Every structure is written in structure tokens, then in C-alpha cells.
Backbone as CSV, one residue per row, in Angstrom:
resi,resn,N_x,N_y,N_z,CA_x,CA_y,CA_z,C_x,C_y,C_z
1,MET,-68.813,50.131,-73.230,-68.077,50.585,-72.526,-68.505,49.695,-71.209
2,ALA,-67.119,48.672,-71.130,-67.404,48.035,-69.476,-66.696,48.735,-68.260
3,ASP,-67.253,48.177,-66.969,-66.831,49.067,-65.624,-66.854,48.055,-65.781
4,TRP,-65.221,48.023,-64.987,-64.056,46.764,-64.768,-63.834,47.804,-63.093
5,GLY,-64.065,49.248,-62.483,-64.027,49.135,-61.535,-64.587,47.554,-59.927
6,PRO,-65.799,47.988,-59.683,-66.064,46.151,-59.983,-65.119,44.791,-59.291
7,VAL,-63.925,44.572,-60.630,-64.502,43.699,-60.507,-62.652,44.692,-59.746
8,LEU,-61.805,44.687,-60.684,-60.372,45.203,-59.823,-60.893,45.078,-58.095
9,VAL,-61.380,46.005,-57.311,-61.766,45.644,-56.386,-62.079,44.306,-56.110
10,ALA,-62.824,43.559,-56.261,-62.755,42.894,-55.883,-61.361,41.310,-55.382
11,THR,-60.891,41.845,-56.903,-59.818,41.304,-57.074,-58.397,41.489,-56.001
12,VAL,-58.592,42.638,-55.890,-57.170,43.220,-55.008,-58.257,42.803,-53.846
13,LEU,-59.028,42.716,-52.992,-59.653,42.565,-51.688,-59.384,41.181,-51.447
14,PHE,-59.324,40.453,-52.899,-59.553,39.082,-52.151,-58.071,38.056,-52.027
15,VAL,-57.442,38.540,-52.421,-56.294,38.519,-52.954,-55.586,38.794,-51.390
16,LEU,-56.531,40.473,-51.179,-55.403,41.175,-49.801,-55.924,39.855,-48.318
17,LEU,-57.030,39.611,-49.035,-58.410,39.216,-47.586,-58.359,37.832,-47.466
18,CYS,-57.383,37.280,-48.288,-57.524,35.726,-47.203,-56.630,35.288,-46.726
19,PRO,-57.581,34.289,-45.674,-56.501,34.326,-44.501,-54.928,33.601,-44.493
20,GLY,-54.585,34.286,-44.035,-53.388,34.014,-43.862,-52.107,34.579,-44.352
21,LEU,-52.528,35.354,-45.479,-51.827,35.491,-46.340,-51.009,36.764,-45.601
22,LEU,-51.186,37.894,-45.017,-51.696,38.969,-44.782,-51.508,38.409,-43.391
23,PHE,-52.277,38.558,-42.743,-52.899,38.327,-41.215,-53.984,37.776,-41.292
24,GLN,-54.071,37.313,-40.130,-55.691,36.619,-40.084,-55.694,36.690,-38.658
25,ILE,-57.375,37.030,-38.788,-58.273,36.911,-37.814,-59.275,36.708,-37.627
26,PRO,-59.416,35.771,-36.582,-58.982,34.738,-34.956,-57.784,34.111,-35.561
27,GLY,-56.223,34.340,-34.287,-55.008,33.200,-35.314,-55.533,32.286,-34.396
28,LYS,-54.811,30.639,-34.905,-54.176,30.187,-33.437,-54.334,30.528,-32.086
29,ASN,-52.567,31.649,-31.949,-51.932,31.476,-30.471,-52.443,32.722,-29.859
30,LYS,-53.365,33.480,-31.760,-53.030,34.778,-31.200,-54.757,35.618,-31.402
31,VAL,-54.987,36.377,-30.944,-56.385,37.609,-31.613,-55.788,37.734,-32.712
32,VAL,-54.428,38.435,-32.750,-53.927,38.704,-34.568,-52.455,37.408,-35.181
33,GLU,-52.460,37.006,-35.838,-51.250,36.322,-36.444,-51.022,36.675,-38.070
34,PHE,-49.099,37.349,-38.148,-49.548,38.139,-39.690,-48.509,36.773,-40.241
35,GLY,-49.031,37.152,-41.424,-47.782,35.877,-42.569,-47.436,34.574,-42.047
36,ASN,-48.659,33.922,-41.654,-48.666,32.666,-40.263,-48.978,31.340,-42.303
37,MET,-49.359,31.696,-42.855,-50.008,30.977,-44.062,-50.862,29.858,-43.731
38,GLN,-51.805,29.584,-42.612,-52.423,28.929,-41.804,-53.371,29.406,-42.059
39,THR,-55.305,28.658,-41.850,-56.388,29.012,-41.710,-57.079,28.162,-40.784
40,SER,-58.392,28.747,-40.578,-59.680,27.719,-39.863,-61.031,28.670,-40.615
41,GLY,-61.713,27.457,-40.265,-62.344,28.351,-40.376,-63.083,29.603,-39.364
42,ALA,-62.942,29.568,-38.677,-62.849,30.820,-37.187,-62.914,31.476,-38.431
43,SER,-61.212,31.821,-39.053,-61.382,33.206,-39.425,-61.220,33.732,-41.291
44,VAL,-62.136,32.080,-41.393,-62.592,32.481,-43.411,-63.856,33.555,-42.908
45,LEU,-64.498,33.008,-41.507,-65.875,33.823,-40.715,-65.940,35.289,-41.146
46,VAL,-64.681,35.592,-40.599,-64.341,36.655,-39.999,-63.571,37.667,-41.198
47,HIS,-62.653,36.450,-42.556,-62.253,37.481,-43.548,-63.639,37.894,-44.328
48,ALA,-64.132,36.660,-44.363,-65.566,37.057,-45.643,-66.679,38.075,-45.227
49,ILE,-66.402,38.961,-43.546,-67.580,39.075,-43.276,-66.501,41.078,-43.435
50,ILE,-65.148,41.044,-43.353,-64.584,41.649,-43.626,-64.868,41.993,-45.308
51,TYR,-63.913,41.405,-46.360,-64.161,40.734,-47.226,-66.255,42.154,-47.429
52,PHE,-67.344,41.015,-47.387,-68.026,41.852,-47.297,-68.750,43.333,-47.449
53,GLY,-67.985,43.706,-45.967,-68.228,45.397,-46.275,-67.780,45.585,-46.541
54,LEU,-66.406,45.172,-46.857,-65.180,46.375,-47.720,-65.747,46.241,-49.132
55,ILE,-66.176,45.706,-50.058,-66.692,45.867,-50.829,-68.235,46.605,-51.479
56,THR,-68.744,46.126,-49.815,-69.987,47.251,-49.789,-69.643,48.278,-49.787
57,ILE,-68.625,48.539,-48.975,-67.927,50.283,-49.627,-68.100,51.197,-50.549
58,PHE,-66.717,50.226,-51.363,-66.165,50.792,-52.093,-66.424,50.607,-52.994
59,CYS,-67.729,49.271,-53.194,-68.736,49.567,-55.086,-70.135,50.823,-54.898
60,LEU,-70.618,50.051,-53.718,-71.798,50.501,-53.698,-71.193,51.970,-52.462
61,ALA,-71.171,52.317,-52.183,-71.506,53.929,-51.041,-70.062,54.029,-52.019
62,ILE,-68.952,53.810,-51.858,-68.197,55.798,-52.961,-68.314,55.168,-54.753
63,GLY,-69.139,54.212,-54.846,-68.832,53.823,-56.405,-67.325,53.926,-57.283
64,VAL,-67.055,52.775,-57.099,-65.135,52.580,-58.218,-66.061,52.668,-59.192
65,HIS,-65.412,53.359,-59.845,-65.802,52.841,-61.162,-64.692,53.248,-62.519
66,ILE,-64.073,52.553,-63.180,-63.265,52.317,-64.246,-63.607,51.273,-65.642
67,TYR,-63.608,52.881,-66.442,-64.501,52.499,-67.979,-63.038,51.632,-68.590
68,ALA,-63.105,51.158,-69.252,-62.351,50.990,-70.663,-63.541,50.063,-71.515
69,SER,-62.400,51.650,-72.931,-63.336,51.335,-73.753,-61.580,50.987,-75.353
70,GLN,-62.570,50.373,-75.977,-61.479,49.511,-77.679,-61.325,50.723,-77.845
């Protein structure tokens, strides 16, 4: 049996936390900008830290597991 929980969590978080897709912290003109589809080095770093924190919480602390059997 394969555990697809971490794969699913990582994929969903990666899509949702792409800088500029839903929001960007820090933005070009404001602290938080929504849906501007732009990015900067600082926002990539902030989103990477948020991504690491959330994936650690979901995969290690909560222990999300999704098993797929054939």
C-alpha cells in the first residue's frame, strides 16, 4: 500500500502558495497583494518558509495519510 498523503498535501500547498497566484507577501507596493501574478526574491523566500512550516505541520505533526490499494 502506498501512502499518498504527503504527496497530495505537498502538491496542494505548492499550487496554493505560489507567490502571486492567490496572494504575495511582501508585495511590490503593499505588505500583502492579492492576485497580482508577479513575484520577487523576498516573496519567494517568505512563501518557501510558509510552505515548509505548513508541510511540516500536516505531514509530521498531524500525520495526514491517504492509502491507495490496488
